[in-house]
PATI-265568 format. One line per field, with one value per residue: chain; x, y, z of N, C-alpha, C, CB in turn; residue number from 1. Coordinates in Angstrom, 1 decimal, m for minus. Atoms other than C-alpha are relative to their C-alpha. Last residue first. Glycine has a CB too. Example, Ala and Ser with C-alpha at 12.3 -4.5 7.8 and 13.67 -1.06 7.14 Angstrom:
! residues 2
kette <- A / A
n.x <- m0.9 / 0.9
n.y <- m1.1 / m1.2
n.z <- 0.0 / 0.0
ca.x <- 13.7 / 12.3
ca.y <- m1.1 / m4.5
ca.z <- 7.1 / 7.8
c.x <- m0.8 / 0.9
c.y <- 1.1 / 1.2
c.z <- 0.8 / 0.0
cb.x <- 0.4 / m1.0
cb.y <- 0.5 / 0.0
cb.z <- m1.4 / 1.2
nr <- 2 / 1
This chain:
! residues 177
kette <- A / A / A / A / A / A / A / A / A / A / A / A / A / A / A / A / A / A / A / A / A / A / A / A / A / A / A / A / A / A / A / A / A / A / A / A / A / A / A / A / A / A / A / A / A / A / A / A / A / A / A / A / A / A / A / A / A / A / A / A / A / A / A / A / A / A / A / A / A / A / A / A / A / A / A / A / A / A / A / A / A / A / A / A / A / A / A / A / A / A / A / A / A / A / A / A / A / A / A / A / A / A / A / A / A / A / A / A / A / A / A / A / A / A / A / A / A / A / A / A / A / A / A / A / A / A / A / A / A / A / A / A / A / A / A / A / A / A / A / A / A / A / A / A / A / A / A / A / A / A / A / A / A / A / A / A / A / A / A / A / A / A / A / A / A / A / A / A / A / A / A / A / A / A / A / A / A
n.x <- m0.4 / m0.1 / 0.4 / m0.8 / 0.4 / m0.8 / 0.8 / m0.6 / 1.1 / m0.3 / 1.2 / 0.3 / 0.6 / 0.5 / 0.4 / 0.7 / 1.2 / 0.9 / 1.0 / m0.4 / m1.3 / 0.2 / m0.9 / m1.2 / m1.0 / m0.7 / m1.2 / 0.4 / m1.1 / m0.2 / m0.8 / m0.4 / m0.3 / m0.2 / 0.4 / m0.3 / 0.8 / m0.3 / m1.4 / m0.4 / 0.1 / 0.4 / m0.5 / 0.9 / m0.6 / 1.0 / 0.0 / 1.3 / 0.4 / 1.2 / 1.2 / 1.2 / 1.3 / 1.2 / m0.2 / m0.2 / 1.1 / 1.0 / 0.8 / 0.0 / m0.2 / m1.3 / m0.5 / m1.1 / m0.4 / m1.4 / m0.9 / m1.2 / m1.1 / m1.2 / m0.9 / m0.5 / m1.1 / m0.4 / m0.5 / m0.3 / m0.9 / m1.1 / 0.5 / 1.4 / 0.6 / 1.3 / 0.8 / 1.1 / 1.4 / 0.6 / 1.3 / 0.7 / 1.1 / 0.3 / 0.1 / 0.4 / m0.4 / 0.2 / 1.1 / m0.3 / m1.0 / m1.4 / m0.6 / 0.5 / m0.5 / 1.0 / m0.5 / 0.9 / m0.8 / 0.2 / m1.2 / m0.7 / m1.3 / m0.8 / m1.1 / m1.4 / m1.0 / 0.3 / 0.2 / 1.3 / 0.5 / 1.4 / 0.3 / 1.3 / 0.6 / 0.9 / 0.3 / 0.1 / m0.1 / m0.2 / 0.4 / m1.0 / 0.4 / m0.9 / 0.0 / 0.7 / m0.1 / 0.9 / m0.4 / m0.1 / m1.2 / 0.1 / 0.9 / 0.5 / m0.9 / 0.7 / m0.3 / m0.3 / m0.3 / 0.2 / 0.2 / m0.4 / 1.0 / m0.6 / 0.9 / m0.7 / 0.1 / m1.2 / m0.3 / m1.1 / m0.6 / m0.6 / 1.1 / 0.1 / m1.2 / 0.0 / 1.0 / m0.6 / m1.0 / 0.7 / 0.7 / m1.0 / m0.5 / 1.1 / 0.0 / m1.2 / 0.2 / 1.0 / m0.6 / m0.9 / 0.8
n.y <- 1.2 / 1.1 / 1.3 / 1.2 / 1.0 / 1.1 / 0.5 / 0.9 / 0.7 / 0.4 / 0.6 / 0.2 / 1.3 / 0.1 / 1.3 / 0.0 / m0.9 / 0.0 / m1.0 / m1.0 / m0.6 / m0.9 / 0.4 / m0.8 / 0.5 / m1.1 / m0.4 / 0.0 / 0.3 / m1.2 / 0.3 / m1.2 / 0.1 / m1.3 / m0.2 / m1.4 / m0.8 / m1.4 / m0.3 / 0.9 / 1.4 / m0.2 / 0.9 / 0.4 / 0.7 / 0.8 / 0.0 / 0.5 / 0.0 / 0.8 / m0.6 / 0.9 / m0.6 / 0.8 / 1.2 / 1.1 / 0.9 / m0.5 / m1.0 / m1.3 / 0.1 / m0.4 / m1.2 / 0.4 / m1.0 / m0.2 / m0.5 / m0.4 / 0.0 / m0.8 / 0.6 / m0.9 / 0.4 / m1.1 / 0.3 / m1.1 / m1.0 / 0.7 / 0.6 / m0.2 / m0.1 / 0.5 / m0.3 / 1.0 / m0.4 / 1.3 / m0.1 / 1.3 / 0.2 / 1.4 / 1.0 / 1.2 / 1.2 / 1.3 / 0.7 / 0.3 / 1.0 / m0.5 / m0.3 / m1.2 / m1.3 / m0.8 / m1.3 / m1.1 / m1.2 / m1.1 / m0.7 / m0.6 / m0.5 / m0.5 / m0.8 / 0.4 / m0.6 / m1.4 / m0.7 / 0.5 / 0.8 / 0.0 / 1.3 / 0.0 / 1.3 / 0.3 / 1.4 / 1.0 / 1.3 / 1.1 / 1.3 / 1.0 / 1.1 / 0.6 / 1.4 / 0.6 / 1.5 / 0.6 / 0.0 / m1.5 / m0.5 / m0.2 / m1.1 / m0.5 / m0.5 / m0.9 / 0.1 / m1.2 / m0.1 / m1.4 / m0.6 / m1.4 / m1.0 / m1.4 / m1.2 / m1.3 / m0.9 / m0.9 / m0.6 / m0.9 / m0.5 / m1.4 / m0.9 / m0.1 / m0.6 / m1.5 / m0.6 / 0.0 / m1.1 / m1.3 / m0.2 / m0.4 / m1.3 / m1.0 / m0.1 / m0.7 / m1.4 / m0.6 / m0.1 / m1.2 / m1.2
n.z <- 0.7 / m0.9 / 0.6 / m0.2 / 1.1 / 0.5 / 1.0 / 1.1 / 0.9 / 1.3 / 0.5 / 1.4 / 0.3 / 1.3 / 0.4 / 1.3 / 0.0 / m1.1 / 0.2 / 1.0 / m0.4 / m1.1 / m1.1 / m0.2 / 0.9 / 0.5 / m0.8 / m1.4 / m1.0 / m0.9 / m1.2 / m0.7 / m1.4 / m0.5 / m1.4 / m0.3 / m1.0 / 0.0 / m0.3 / m1.1 / 0.5 / 1.4 / 0.9 / 1.0 / 1.1 / 0.7 / 1.5 / 0.4 / 1.4 / 0.2 / 0.6 / m0.1 / 0.0 / 0.1 / 0.8 / m0.9 / m0.1 / m0.9 / 0.8 / m0.7 / m1.4 / m0.5 / 0.5 / 0.9 / 0.9 / m0.3 / 1.1 / m0.5 / 0.9 / m0.3 / m0.9 / m1.0 / m0.9 / m0.9 / m1.3 / m0.9 / 0.5 / 0.7 / 1.2 / m0.1 / 1.3 / m0.1 / 1.2 / 0.0 / 0.1 / m0.3 / m0.5 / m0.1 / m0.9 / 0.2 / m1.0 / 0.7 / m0.7 / 0.6 / m0.6 / m1.4 / m0.1 / m0.2 / 1.3 / 0.7 / m0.5 / m0.8 / 0.0 / 0.2 / 0.0 / 0.9 / m0.2 / 1.1 / m0.4 / 1.1 / m0.5 / 0.3 / m0.9 / m0.3 / 1.3 / 0.6 / m1.1 / m0.3 / m0.6 / m0.6 / m0.1 / m1.1 / 0.1 / m1.1 / 0.7 / m0.9 / 0.4 / 0.1 / 0.8 / 0.9 / 0.1 / 1.2 / m0.1 / 0.9 / 1.4 / 0.3 / 0.7 / 1.5 / 0.5 / m1.3 / m1.0 / m0.9 / m1.5 / m0.7 / m1.5 / m0.3 / m1.3 / 0.0 / m0.4 / 0.1 / 0.0 / 0.0 / 1.1 / 0.0 / 1.3 / m0.1 / 1.2 / m0.1 / 0.4 / 1.5 / 0.6 / m0.3 / 0.8 / 1.3 / 0.0 / m0.1 / 1.2 / 1.0 / m0.3 / 0.3 / 1.5 / 0.4 / m0.4 / 0.9 / 1.3 / 0.0 / 0.0
ca.x <- 10.9 / 9.3 / 9.9 / 10.0 / 8.8 / 8.9 / 7.7 / 9.3 / 8.3 / 11.0 / 11.1 / 14.4 / 14.6 / 16.8 / 17.6 / 19.6 / 20.8 / 24.3 / 25.8 / 29.1 / 28.6 / 24.8 / 25.6 / 22.5 / 20.1 / 17.8 / 15.7 / 12.1 / 12.6 / 9.5 / 9.1 / 6.4 / 6.0 / 4.5 / 4.5 / 4.5 / 4.6 / 5.8 / 5.8 / 2.1 / 1.2 / 0.6 / 0.7 / 0.0 / 1.9 / 1.0 / 3.2 / 4.0 / 7.5 / 8.8 / 12.4 / 15.6 / 19.0 / 22.6 / 25.9 / 25.0 / 25.4 / 27.8 / 30.0 / 32.7 / 33.0 / 31.4 / 28.2 / 27.2 / 24.9 / 23.4 / 19.7 / 17.0 / 13.4 / 10.3 / 6.9 / 4.0 / 2.6 / m0.6 / m1.3 / m3.3 / m3.4 / m5.0 / m7.0 / m6.6 / m3.1 / m1.4 / 2.3 / 4.3 / 7.5 / 11.1 / 13.0 / 16.7 / 18.6 / 22.0 / 22.0 / 22.9 / 23.0 / 22.7 / 22.4 / 25.8 / 25.2 / 22.0 / 18.9 / 18.0 / 18.4 / 18.1 / 19.8 / 18.8 / 20.5 / 18.2 / 18.2 / 14.7 / 12.4 / 8.7 / 6.8 / 3.5 / m0.2 / m3.2 / m2.4 / m0.8 / 2.6 / 4.2 / 7.9 / 8.7 / 12.4 / 14.0 / 16.8 / 16.9 / 17.7 / 16.8 / 17.0 / 17.2 / 15.3 / 16.1 / 13.7 / 14.6 / 15.5 / 16.1 / 17.9 / 17.0 / 15.8 / 13.0 / 14.1 / 13.8 / 14.5 / 12.5 / 14.7 / 13.7 / 13.2 / 11.6 / 12.9 / 12.5 / 12.5 / 14.1 / 13.1 / 14.5 / 13.0 / 12.6 / 9.4 / 8.8 / 5.4 / 4.4 / 2.2 / 5.3 / 5.9 / 2.3 / 2.3 / 5.6 / 4.2 / 1.0 / 3.0 / 5.3 / 2.4 / 0.7 / 4.0 / 4.3 / 0.7 / 1.2 / 4.4 / 2.9 / 0.0
ca.y <- 31.1 / 34.4 / 37.5 / 41.1 / 44.7 / 47.4 / 50.8 / 51.7 / 54.6 / 55.4 / 57.1 / 57.5 / 58.9 / 61.8 / 63.0 / 66.0 / 66.9 / 65.4 / 64.9 / 63.0 / 61.0 / 60.5 / 59.0 / 59.8 / 57.0 / 57.5 / 54.5 / 53.6 / 54.4 / 54.3 / 51.9 / 52.1 / 49.4 / 49.0 / 45.8 / 44.5 / 40.8 / 38.2 / 34.4 / 33.2 / 36.2 / 39.9 / 39.1 / 42.2 / 42.9 / 45.3 / 47.0 / 47.8 / 48.1 / 49.1 / 50.2 / 49.6 / 51.1 / 50.1 / 51.8 / 55.3 / 58.1 / 61.0 / 60.2 / 58.4 / 55.5 / 56.1 / 54.2 / 50.6 / 51.1 / 47.9 / 47.6 / 45.7 / 45.6 / 44.8 / 43.5 / 44.0 / 42.5 / 42.6 / 40.2 / 40.4 / 37.9 / 34.7 / 36.7 / 38.3 / 36.9 / 37.8 / 38.2 / 38.4 / 40.4 / 40.0 / 42.9 / 42.5 / 45.5 / 46.4 / 50.2 / 53.3 / 56.7 / 60.1 / 63.2 / 64.7 / 64.4 / 66.4 / 64.5 / 62.9 / 59.4 / 56.1 / 53.8 / 50.2 / 46.9 / 44.0 / 40.6 / 39.4 / 37.3 / 36.8 / 34.6 / 33.3 / 33.2 / 32.6 / 29.3 / 28.0 / 28.5 / 29.6 / 30.4 / 33.3 / 33.7 / 36.9 / 38.5 / 42.2 / 45.4 / 48.9 / 52.2 / 55.9 / 59.1 / 61.4 / 63.8 / 67.4 / 68.9 / 72.6 / 73.7 / 74.5 / 70.9 / 70.3 / 69.3 / 66.3 / 65.6 / 63.4 / 62.1 / 61.4 / 58.6 / 57.8 / 54.4 / 52.6 / 48.9 / 45.7 / 42.2 / 38.7 / 35.3 / 32.2 / 30.3 / 27.8 / 26.2 / 24.2 / 21.1 / 18.9 / 19.7 / 19.1 / 15.7 / 14.7 / 15.8 / 13.7 / 10.6 / 10.9 / 11.0 / 8.0 / 6.0 / 6.8 / 5.7 / 2.5 / 1.7 / 2.4 / 0.0
ca.z <- m27.8 / m26.9 / m29.0 / m28.0 / m28.4 / m25.7 / m24.6 / m21.4 / m19.1 / m16.4 / m13.1 / m11.3 / m7.8 / m6.7 / m3.2 / m2.1 / 1.4 / 0.8 / m2.7 / m2.6 / 0.6 / m0.1 / m3.5 / m5.6 / m6.7 / m3.6 / m3.2 / m4.3 / m7.9 / m10.1 / m13.0 / m15.7 / m18.3 / m21.8 / m23.8 / m27.3 / m28.1 / m30.7 / m30.1 / m30.1 / m32.2 / m31.2 / m27.5 / m25.4 / m22.2 / m19.4 / m16.8 / m13.2 / m11.7 / m8.3 / m8.0 / m6.1 / m6.9 / m6.3 / m7.0 / m5.8 / m8.3 / m7.8 / m10.8 / m8.7 / m11.2 / m14.6 / m15.6 / m15.1 / m12.0 / m10.5 / m10.4 / m8.4 / m9.6 / m7.6 / m8.9 / m11.2 / m14.3 / m16.4 / m19.3 / m22.5 / m25.4 / m24.2 / m21.7 / m18.2 / m17.8 / m14.4 / m14.4 / m11.1 / m11.9 / m10.9 / m12.5 / m12.7 / m13.9 / m15.3 / m15.2 / m17.1 / m15.4 / m17.0 / m14.9 / m15.7 / m19.4 / m19.2 / m20.5 / m17.2 / m15.8 / m17.6 / m20.2 / m19.4 / m19.6 / m18.6 / m17.0 / m16.6 / m14.5 / m15.2 / m12.8 / m14.2 / m13.5 / m15.8 / m17.5 / m14.3 / m12.5 / m15.7 / m15.6 / m18.0 / m18.6 / m19.9 / m21.9 / m22.1 / m24.0 / m22.9 / m24.9 / m24.3 / m24.3 / m21.4 / m19.7 / m19.0 / m15.6 / m16.1 / m13.0 / m9.4 / m8.8 / m6.3 / m2.8 / m3.3 / m7.0 / m9.3 / m12.1 / m15.7 / m18.1 / m21.5 / m22.5 / m25.8 / m25.4 / m26.6 / m25.5 / m25.8 / m25.0 / m22.8 / m22.1 / m19.2 / m19.0 / m16.0 / m16.8 / m16.7 / m13.1 / m12.1 / m13.9 / m12.2 / m8.8 / m9.4 / m10.6 / m7.6 / m5.2 / m6.9 / m6.8 / m3.0 / m2.4 / m4.4 / m2.6 / 0.8 / 0.0
c.x <- m0.7 / 0.3 / 0.2 / m0.5 / 0.9 / m0.6 / 0.8 / m1.1 / 0.8 / m1.3 / 0.1 / m1.5 / m0.3 / m0.5 / m0.5 / m0.3 / m0.7 / m1.2 / m1.0 / m1.0 / 0.4 / 1.3 / m0.1 / 0.9 / 1.3 / 1.2 / 0.6 / 1.2 / m0.5 / 1.0 / 0.3 / 0.8 / 0.3 / 0.2 / 0.3 / m0.3 / 0.5 / m1.0 / 0.3 / 1.5 / 0.4 / m0.3 / m0.6 / 0.7 / m1.1 / 0.7 / m1.1 / 0.0 / m1.4 / m0.4 / m1.2 / m1.2 / m1.1 / m1.3 / m1.2 / 0.1 / 0.4 / m1.2 / m1.1 / m0.7 / 0.1 / 0.1 / 1.4 / 0.7 / 1.2 / 0.5 / 1.4 / 0.9 / 1.3 / 1.1 / 1.2 / 1.0 / 0.4 / 1.1 / 0.4 / 0.4 / 0.5 / 1.0 / 1.1 / m0.7 / m1.5 / m0.7 / m1.3 / m0.9 / m1.0 / m1.5 / m0.5 / m1.4 / m0.6 / m1.1 / m0.1 / 0.1 / m0.5 / 0.6 / m0.3 / m1.1 / 0.3 / 1.0 / 1.5 / 0.8 / m0.6 / 0.6 / m1.0 / 0.7 / m0.9 / 1.0 / 0.1 / 1.3 / 0.8 / 1.3 / 0.9 / 1.0 / 1.4 / 1.1 / m0.1 / m0.2 / m1.3 / m0.4 / m1.5 / m0.2 / m1.4 / m0.4 / m0.9 / m0.1 / 0.1 / 0.0 / 0.3 / m0.6 / 1.1 / m0.6 / 1.1 / 0.1 / m0.9 / 0.2 / m1.0 / 0.4 / m0.1 / 1.3 / 0.0 / 1.1 / m0.8 / 0.9 / m1.0 / 0.3 / 0.3 / 0.2 / m0.2 / m0.4 / 0.5 / m1.1 / 0.9 / m0.9 / 0.9 / m0.2 / 1.2 / 0.3 / 1.1 / 0.7 / 0.6 / m1.0 / 0.0 / 1.2 / 0.0 / m1.0 / 0.6 / 1.1 / m0.7 / m0.6 / 1.0 / 0.5 / m1.1 / 0.1 / 1.2 / m0.2 / m0.9 / 0.6 / 0.9
c.y <- m1.2 / m1.3 / m1.0 / m1.2 / m1.2 / m0.9 / m1.1 / m0.5 / m0.8 / m0.6 / m0.1 / m0.3 / m0.1 / m1.4 / 0.0 / m1.5 / 0.1 / 0.9 / m0.1 / 1.2 / 1.1 / 0.6 / 1.0 / m0.5 / 0.9 / m0.5 / 1.2 / 0.4 / 0.1 / m0.4 / 1.3 / m0.5 / 1.4 / m0.2 / 1.5 / 0.1 / 1.4 / 0.8 / 1.5 / 0.3 / m0.8 / m1.4 / 0.2 / m0.9 / m0.5 / m0.5 / m0.9 / 0.0 / m0.5 / 0.1 / m0.9 / 0.7 / m1.0 / 0.9 / m0.8 / m1.3 / m1.2 / m0.9 / 0.6 / 1.1 / 1.5 / m0.3 / 0.3 / 1.2 / m0.4 / 1.0 / 0.3 / 0.4 / 0.5 / m0.2 / 0.9 / m0.7 / 1.0 / m0.5 / 1.3 / m0.5 / 1.0 / 0.9 / m0.7 / m0.6 / 0.1 / 0.1 / m0.7 / 0.5 / m1.2 / 0.3 / m1.4 / 0.2 / m1.4 / m0.3 / m1.4 / m1.1 / m1.2 / m1.1 / m1.3 / m0.7 / m0.4 / m1.1 / 0.5 / 0.3 / 1.2 / 1.3 / 0.9 / 1.4 / 1.1 / 1.1 / 1.1 / 0.5 / 0.5 / 0.6 / 0.4 / 0.9 / m0.5 / 0.7 / 1.5 / 0.8 / m0.7 / m0.9 / 0.0 / m1.4 / 0.2 / m1.5 / m0.4 / m1.4 / m1.1 / m1.3 / m1.0 / m1.4 / m1.0 / m1.1 / m0.5 / m1.5 / m0.6 / m1.5 / m0.6 / 0.2 / 1.5 / 0.6 / 0.1 / 0.6 / 0.4 / 0.4 / 0.9 / m0.2 / 1.4 / 0.2 / 1.5 / 0.6 / 1.4 / 1.0 / 1.2 / 1.1 / 1.2 / 1.1 / 1.0 / 0.5 / 1.0 / 0.3 / 1.4 / 1.0 / 0.1 / 0.7 / 1.5 / 0.7 / 0.1 / 1.1 / 1.4 / 0.3 / 0.4 / 1.4 / 1.0 / 0.1 / 0.9 / 1.5 / 0.7 / 0.2 / 1.3
c.z <- 0.6 / m0.8 / 1.1 / m0.6 / 0.3 / m1.0 / m0.8 / m0.9 / m1.0 / m0.6 / m1.5 / m0.2 / m1.5 / m0.2 / m1.4 / m0.3 / m1.3 / m0.1 / 1.2 / 0.0 / m0.9 / 0.5 / 1.1 / 1.2 / 0.1 / m0.9 / m0.7 / 0.9 / 1.4 / 1.1 / 0.7 / 1.3 / 0.6 / 1.5 / 0.4 / 1.5 / 0.0 / 0.9 / 0.2 / 0.5 / 1.2 / m0.7 / m1.4 / m1.0 / m0.9 / m1.3 / m0.6 / m1.5 / m0.2 / m1.4 / 0.1 / m0.4 / 0.1 / 0.0 / m0.2 / m0.9 / 0.9 / 0.1 / 0.9 / m0.8 / 0.6 / 1.5 / 0.6 / m0.6 / m0.9 / m1.1 / 0.5 / m1.2 / 0.7 / m1.1 / 0.3 / 0.9 / 1.0 / 0.9 / 0.7 / 1.4 / 1.0 / m0.5 / m0.6 / m1.2 / 0.2 / m1.4 / 0.1 / m1.2 / 0.0 / 0.1 / 0.2 / 0.6 / 0.0 / 1.0 / m0.6 / 1.0 / m0.8 / 0.8 / m0.6 / 0.8 / 1.4 / 0.2 / 0.1 / m1.3 / m0.7 / 0.5 / 0.7 / 0.1 / m0.4 / 0.1 / m1.1 / 0.4 / m1.2 / 0.6 / m1.1 / 0.8 / m0.3 / 0.8 / 0.2 / m1.3 / m0.4 / 1.1 / 0.4 / 0.5 / 0.7 / 0.0 / 1.1 / m0.5 / 1.1 / m0.8 / 1.1 / m0.4 / m0.1 / m0.8 / m1.0 / 0.0 / m1.1 / m0.1 / m0.9 / m1.4 / m0.3 / m0.6 / m1.5 / 0.8 / 1.2 / 1.1 / 0.7 / 1.4 / 0.4 / 1.5 / m0.1 / 1.4 / m0.2 / 0.3 / m0.2 / m0.2 / 0.2 / m1.2 / 0.2 / m1.4 / 0.2 / m1.3 / 0.0 / m0.5 / m1.5 / m0.6 / 0.2 / m1.0 / m1.4 / m0.1 / 0.0 / m1.4 / m1.1 / 0.2 / m0.4 / m1.6 / m0.4 / 0.3 / m1.0 / m1.3 / 0.0
cb.x <- 1.5 / m1.3 / 0.9 / 0.1 / 0.2 / 0.4 / m0.5 / 0.8 / m1.0 / 1.1 / m1.3 / 0.8 / m1.2 / 1.1 / m1.1 / 0.8 / 0.4 / 0.8 / m0.8 / 0.2 / 1.0 / m0.7 / 1.4 / m0.4 / m0.5 / 0.6 / 1.0 / m0.5 / 1.1 / m1.3 / 1.3 / m1.2 / 1.2 / m1.2 / 0.8 / m0.7 / 0.1 / m0.2 / 0.9 / m0.1 / 0.9 / 1.0 / m0.2 / m0.8 / 0.9 / m1.2 / 1.3 / m1.2 / 1.0 / m1.1 / 0.3 / m0.1 / m0.2 / m0.1 / 1.1 / m1.1 / m0.4 / m0.4 / m0.5 / 1.5 / 1.4 / 0.3 / m0.9 / m0.5 / 0.4 / 0.9 / m0.6 / 0.7 / m0.3 / 0.6 / 0.5 / m1.2 / 1.2 / m1.2 / 1.2 / m1.2 / m0.6 / m0.6 / m0.7 / m0.3 / 0.3 / m0.9 / 0.8 / m0.7 / m0.2 / 0.6 / m0.9 / 0.9 / m1.1 / 1.3 / m1.2 / 0.9 / m0.4 / 0.6 / m1.3 / 0.3 / 1.3 / 0.0 / m0.8 / 0.2 / 1.5 / m0.5 / 0.4 / m1.2 / 1.3 / m1.4 / 1.3 / m0.9 / 0.8 / m0.8 / 0.8 / 0.3 / m0.3 / m1.3 / m1.4 / m1.2 / m0.2 / m0.7 / 0.9 / m1.1 / 0.9 / m1.2 / 1.3 / m1.2 / 1.3 / m1.1 / 0.8 / 0.7 / m0.5 / 1.3 / m1.4 / 0.5 / m0.5 / 0.2 / 1.4 / 0.9 / 0.2 / m1.1 / 0.3 / m0.7 / 0.9 / m1.3 / 1.4 / m1.1 / 1.2 / m1.4 / 1.3 / m0.9 / m0.5 / 0.6 / m0.8 / 1.2 / m1.4 / 1.3 / m1.2 / 1.3 / m1.1 / 1.0 / m1.2 / m0.3 / 1.2 / m0.1 / m1.3 / 0.3 / 1.1 / m0.7 / m1.0 / 1.0 / 0.6 / m1.3 / m0.3 / 1.3 / m0.1 / m1.4 / 0.5 / 1.1 / m0.9
cb.y <- m0.2 / m0.2 / m0.3 / m0.2 / 0.6 / m0.9 / 1.1 / m1.2 / 1.0 / m1.0 / 1.0 / m1.1 / m0.3 / 0.4 / m0.6 / 0.7 / 1.3 / 0.4 / m0.2 / m0.6 / m1.1 / m0.7 / m0.2 / 1.5 / 0.0 / 0.9 / m1.2 / m1.4 / 0.9 / 0.5 / m0.8 / 0.9 / m0.9 / 1.0 / m0.9 / 1.0 / m0.6 / 0.6 / m0.5 / m1.4 / m0.3 / 0.8 / m1.5 / 1.2 / m1.2 / 0.8 / m0.4 / 0.8 / m0.9 / 0.5 / 0.4 / m0.5 / 0.9 / m1.0 / m0.9 / m0.2 / m0.5 / 1.4 / m0.7 / 0.4 / m0.7 / 1.4 / 1.2 / m0.9 / 1.3 / m1.3 / 1.3 / m1.1 / 0.9 / m0.5 / m1.3 / 0.5 / m0.4 / 0.6 / m1.0 / 0.9 / 0.7 / m0.8 / 1.0 / 1.5 / m1.2 / 0.7 / m0.4 / 0.0 / 0.8 / m0.6 / 0.7 / m1.0 / 1.0 / m1.0 / 0.2 / m0.3 / 0.0 / 0.0 / 0.9 / 1.3 / 0.5 / 1.0 / 1.0 / 1.2 / 0.1 / m0.8 / 0.6 / m0.1 / m0.2 / 0.7 / m1.0 / 1.1 / m1.0 / 1.1 / m0.8 / 0.2 / m0.4 / 0.2 / m0.5 / 0.3 / 0.8 / m0.5 / m0.2 / 0.4 / m0.9 / 0.9 / m0.9 / 0.4 / m0.1 / 0.0 / m0.5 / m0.2 / 0.5 / m0.6 / m0.6 / 0.6 / m0.5 / 0.7 / m0.6 / 0.7 / m0.8 / 0.9 / 1.3 / m1.1 / 1.1 / m0.8 / 0.4 / 1.1 / m0.9 / 0.6 / m0.2 / 0.8 / m0.2 / 0.2 / 0.1 / 0.0 / 0.5 / m0.7 / 0.7 / m0.7 / 0.6 / 0.1 / m0.1 / m1.4 / m0.8 / 0.2 / m0.6 / m1.4 / m0.3 / 0.1 / m1.1 / m1.2 / 0.0 / m0.3 / m1.4 / m0.8 / 0.1 / m0.8 / m1.3 / m0.2 / 0.0
cb.z <- 0.1 / 0.8 / m1.2 / 1.5 / m1.4 / 1.2 / m1.0 / 0.7 / m0.6 / m0.1 / 0.4 / m0.6 / 0.9 / m1.1 / 0.9 / m1.1 / 0.5 / 1.3 / m1.3 / m1.3 / 0.0 / 1.1 / m0.5 / 0.2 / m1.4 / 1.1 / 0.1 / 0.5 / m0.3 / 0.6 / m0.3 / 0.4 / 0.3 / m0.3 / 0.9 / m1.0 / 1.4 / m1.4 / m1.1 / m0.4 / m1.2 / m0.8 / 0.5 / m0.7 / 0.4 / m0.4 / m0.5 / 0.6 / m0.8 / 1.0 / m1.4 / 1.5 / m1.3 / 1.2 / 0.6 / 1.0 / m1.4 / m0.5 / m1.2 / 0.3 / 0.2 / m0.3 / 0.2 / m1.0 / 0.8 / m0.1 / m0.6 / 0.9 / m1.2 / 1.3 / m0.5 / 0.9 / m0.9 / 0.7 / m0.1 / 0.1 / m1.2 / m1.2 / m1.0 / 0.1 / m0.8 / 1.1 / m1.2 / 1.4 / m1.3 / 1.4 / m1.0 / 0.9 / m0.4 / 0.1 / 0.9 / m1.2 / 1.5 / m1.5 / m0.1 / 0.8 / m0.7 / 1.1 / m0.7 / 1.0 / 0.0 / 1.2 / m1.4 / 0.9 / m0.9 / 0.2 / 0.0 / m0.6 / 0.9 / m0.8 / 1.2 / m1.5 / 1.5 / 0.6 / m0.5 / 1.0 / 1.3 / m1.3 / 1.3 / m1.1 / 0.9 / m0.1 / m0.1 / 0.9 / m0.9 / 1.1 / m1.3 / 1.4 / m1.4 / 0.8 / m0.5 / m1.3 / 1.4 / m1.4 / m0.2 / 1.0 / m1.3 / m0.3 / 0.7 / 0.8 / m0.5 / 0.5 / 0.3 / m0.2 / 0.3 / m0.6 / 0.9 / m1.1 / 1.4 / m1.5 / 1.3 / m1.0 / 0.0 / m0.2 / m0.6 / 0.6 / m1.0 / 1.2 / 0.9 / m0.5 / 0.5 / 1.5 / 0.2 / m0.5 / 1.0 / 1.4 / m0.3 / m0.1 / 1.4 / 0.8 / m0.6 / 0.4 / 1.6 / 0.1 / m0.5 / 1.1 / 1.2
nr <- 177 / 176 / 175 / 174 / 173 / 172 / 171 / 170 / 169 / 168 / 167 / 166 / 165 / 164 / 163 / 162 / 161 / 160 / 159 / 158 / 157 / 156 / 155 / 154 / 153 / 152 / 151 / 150 / 149 / 148 / 147 / 146 / 145 / 144 / 143 / 142 / 141 / 140 / 139 / 138 / 137 / 136 / 135 / 134 / 133 / 132 / 131 / 130 / 129 / 128 / 127 / 126 / 125 / 124 / 123 / 122 / 121 / 120 / 119 / 118 / 117 / 116 / 115 / 114 / 113 / 112 / 111 / 110 / 109 / 108 / 107 / 106 / 105 / 104 / 103 / 102 / 101 / 100 / 99 / 98 / 97 / 96 / 95 / 94 / 93 / 92 / 91 / 90 / 89 / 88 / 87 / 86 / 85 / 84 / 83 / 82 / 81 / 80 / 79 / 78 / 77 / 76 / 75 / 74 / 73 / 72 / 71 / 70 / 69 / 68 / 67 / 66 / 65 / 64 / 63 / 62 / 61 / 60 / 59 / 58 / 57 / 56 / 55 / 54 / 53 / 52 / 51 / 50 / 49 / 48 / 47 / 46 / 45 / 44 / 43 / 42 / 41 / 40 / 39 / 38 / 37 / 36 / 35 / 34 / 33 / 32 / 31 / 30 / 29 / 28 / 27 / 26 / 25 / 24 / 23 / 22 / 21 / 20 / 19 / 18 / 17 / 16 / 15 / 14 / 13 / 12 / 11 / 10 / 9 / 8 / 7 / 6 / 5 / 4 / 3 / 2 / 1
C-alpha cells in the first residue's frame, strides 16, 4: 500500500511539473526617463530618451499566473550628461493573464549602475515596476512598463541633502521562444 501511495504521489508531482510552461525570450524597449529631486531641482530637468535590452524567462505556475524574471541593460536618468546613469537591472514580476493575449505584471526591480566611477550616483537602486503585455502572435509581443525608484540614486557621501529617484516609461517589443 505504501508503494502504491508513493507511486501515486510521484506521478502527481511529475504531472504538475510537466504542466508548468517555461518560455525564454529577448526584448528591446524605448525608455523615456527622468529624475524626481527632493528638494526640487533648481535647474532645467529634462527627460532622457534611451534604450533597454533584455533576456528573460517566464515560468508559468498556471495558465493565468507566471513569474517573469529578466536581466536588462537600461539607459536612464536625465537629458543632461551629468544626470545620465545606465543600469543592469533584474525585474522580478508576477504576471497575471486576463485573456489569451493580454497580461498585467507588477513587482520589484534591483539595479546595478554601469556608468562612470565616482560620478555622484550610488551603485545600487531599487524600484517598483508595473506593466502590461499584449501578445501579437504566439511568439511576438509588445509591452509598456512604468518603473519608479524607491531608493535615492545619488551617493549621499558626494551629494548630501539631495535625493533623486528614477522614473521610467518603457515601450517594448520582444519575442518568446
